[in-house]
N, C-alpha and C positions, 0 to 999 in steps of 0.2 A: 534774128532771134537764136535762131539756129546755132550761128556763127558765134553768138554769146556763150550760149550752151557747151559748144563745142570745145571753145576756150576755156572755161572752167574743168570740163571734163578730163582736158588735157593737163592742166593744173593740177589736179585731185590725184591726176595717175602719177605725175610727177612728184607728189608729195610722197604718195605709197611708195614708190620704187627707193626714192632716200630713206625713207622711214624703216623700209627693208633692210636696205643696206646697212642700216646702223644698226639695227637688231642682230643683223649678222654678224657684223665686226665685234660687238658686245659678246654673243654666244664664243665665236672665234674665240676671241682677249679668254675668257673664263676657263673655256678647254684647254688651250695652250697652257694657261698659268696652272691648270690642275694636273697638266702633263710634265710640266717643269718640276713641282714638286711630288710626283711621286718618283720622277726621274732622279731626282736629288735623294731622295731617302734612301732609294735603291743603290745607288752609286754612291753617296756621299759616306766617309768614313765614320764607321758605327763605334761610339766610344762609352767608355763605362766611366762612371763622377762616383768619387768615396769623399765625403766631406764628414770632417771633424769640428759640430757645430761648437760654434763658443758658448758654451750654456752655464759660464762659471766651473764652482768648484765641483764637478760632476762628468759624467760621461753622455753623449749623445751621437753618434755616427748615421749618417744617413746615405745609402748608397743606392743610384741609379744607373740599371743596367742598358744597353743600347738599344735594346727594343722598348724601352720606356720603363719597365719593370720596378718597382723599388723596393725597399728594405729599411725599417728604423732600429738600429741597436741600441735599445737604453734611450731614456727621455730626458735627462738630467733631473736638478732637484727643482725645480719648480714650471711656472706655466710659461716661461722664456723661450720654450722650446717653438712654440706656434708661431712665434715671428722668425725664429729662424728656418722652418720648415716653409714659412710663407717667400722667404727668398730662395729656395730653392726648387719651389712646385710653382707649376701654375695654377693661378685663381680658381681657375673652373676644375682642377684634379680634386676629388674629393676621396681617391683609394691609395691606401697603401697597401704592399701584396703580402708583406711579411714585416711582422714586429717579433724583436728577440729580447727578450727579460734576461741578462746576464747571471744577475742575483738580486734578491728583495732587498738590496740597501735603497735609502730613500733618495742618494744622490743619484741614482742611476734608475728609479722605478716612477718617483713622482712626476715628472712631466709625461709617462705613458697615459695617466690619467686623461687630461684634458685632449691629448691623440687619439684616443679611443672614445672619447665624446665628438670630436669633430669629425674625424674620416673612417670610411667604411673599409675594415681590417678584415684580408681573406684568411692570413693564419697566421699563428702566434705561438712562437718558441718560447717554452719556460726551463726554468732552472729548477733542478732538483731541490732547491735550498729553500727552506719557508720561515717565515719571520710573524712574529706577534704582534707588528705593532699595526695601528691603525690605518697608514699607507698602503699596507701591503694588503689590508683587508678590503680595503677599498678598490684599490688596483682589482682585485680579486672577482668583487661584485662587476666592476665594469667590462671583465674579460668574458663573464657569466652573460652577460647583456648582449655582449658585443654578436656573441652566437657564431663566431668564428672556429676554423678549425685550430686545435691546442694539440701538442706536442711536446713531451717533456726531451730535454736534446740529451742526445748522448755521443761520445763518438764512432764515427762509419756513419751519422747522418749525412745526409747530401741533399742540398737546395740547387735543384739545377733550374734555371732560369730560360733554358733552350736558345739562350743567344749567342754560347759562349762562356757565360759568367756562370761560376759554379761556386758554391758556399759548402765548405766540407766543416763539418763539427768535430773537432778532433778532441776534447775535454769537456765533462767527466768522463768515464767510463761508464760501460752499463751497471758496472758492479760497484761503483762507487758509494759508499756511504757516507750521508750527511753527516757533518761534526758538526756536534750541537752548540749555538751563539758562537759558529764559523763561517758567516756566508760566505767569506772571499774565495777560501777554497774551494766551493762550489761553482765559482765563474764559469759559466758557459764561454767557451775558446772556440773560435772560428777560422779558418782561411779561406778568404776570398781570391779567387783565382781567374786570372782573365789572360789569355795568351802567356806571355813571357812576364808577365807582371802578378803580384802578388801581395796579399795583404793578411797580418797578421793580427787579432783583435782577442785581447784575452781579458777584458774586465778587469777587476782587482785581482785577479789572480797570484797568489803571493810565489816567490822563487822555490819553495818546497816542493811545488805542486809543477814546476816548468818542465822538469826531466819528463813528464807523461806527455808531454805535447809531444816531446821527439819519438817517443814510444807511439802516440797514437797517428804516426804517417805525416807529422810535420816535413816539408820540402827545407831544403837547403838555401840560404841565400835569399831571404824575403827582401822585397822592395821596398814595402810600407811596412814598420811595427809601431801598433800604440802601444805605449812603455804602460805595463801594468799597473795598477793604482795611482794613477795619478804622478808617476813620479816616486813612489813611496822607495824606502831603501831596502824593504822586504820584498822587494818585484824586481822585474830587470837583471836578473844574475848572470855570473858569466857564463855560465854552462850555457844557458839558452842565447846567448848572445854570440857567444864564437861561435853556435852551431847557424846562427840565421845569418849573422853579417847585414844587418840591416843598412838598406842604402839611404833610407830616411827613417829619423825617431820620431814620432808625436807627442807632446803631452799633453793630456787634458786636464786642464788646472784651473782654480780660481785666482786672482791677483790678491797676496796678502792672504791667503787661506791660512785660519788655525791649524793647519796639521802640517805647515812648514814644506807641502809640495808645489816644486820637486826638491826632492832632497840632493843633497851635493853630493854624497856618494854614487847615487844613481846615475845622476848627471854626470860625472865622472866616468862611469863604464859606459853609458851610453855613448859619451864623447871617443872613448877607445875604440870600441865598436861597429859604432854607425859614422855614414858621411856626413851626416847634416840632422841637425836638433831643429823642431820647429815646435813651438808653445803658443796653445790658445791663450794666455797669458799677453803673449806680445803681438800676434799675428792674426788675434781673432777667428773665426771660423777660417779653417785650412782645407782644401779641395784639390784631389789629384785628380787628372783626366787622363785617360789613357786609351789606346788604340790596341793594347796586347802586345805591343811593341814600343813604342815611344811615349814616355811621362811627361806631363804638364802640370805645373804647382802653381794654385791660384791662392792667395791671401786675402782676409779682408780687410789688413791693416798694414 
């Protein structure tokens, strides 16, 4: 009987020993995996991603910084922005750090309403211009309900994400007086800078105001320029283009739109002063990914 008990005890001890080894291996596996993730995040190349979302006849630009911060500039003309953001963001990510409204035209602000309904927004940058439309009133109601920090944009303001990415507001000036019934003139214009690479985003700013961008401290030789006003002939003037000489010009517009965007005259100027033109009409969402030195381009189509 004693021999039988000893045998059983030895078997149980062996099982415990093997089980203990298994638990130890599992714990070691998770520790090693966690360390690998941490090491990769510390040593891996940190990149900025700027995506010109294909929202049809409108503007929506989504910025993701190396540390995971996010900024949305305009929201396009409808709810399609949510599907586009779903392609850019994690399913579990419900936060957007900064939203910027360049000006209150419907093709720029309509999509911001469902964005404010779905996401937690920390800061909202607003244009000086106002509008008497129902969409604008609806957006303002959502902004109030969001209880985010709000700020009226003016040149000299800087958004520093503290990971190398800086967004400089270069227009309008603090003394700018909004012209009645002309919201395009008030378009908030920004320069996004990361290392050697830069992006110029001007909303629907017309060429009559573009010289003020240069006075606002705009750097020369911009990497990526979003053509003003969807490629209208009244934007992307020669004075600006000869100054910035962009490597890439982006046109955000809808196929067969009623405005005839992009205008052939504007396209001709962009071809003259930029190395490559990309349009959301032909390429869908256009994304630029950079480590501050090298630039990669990804397109949906």
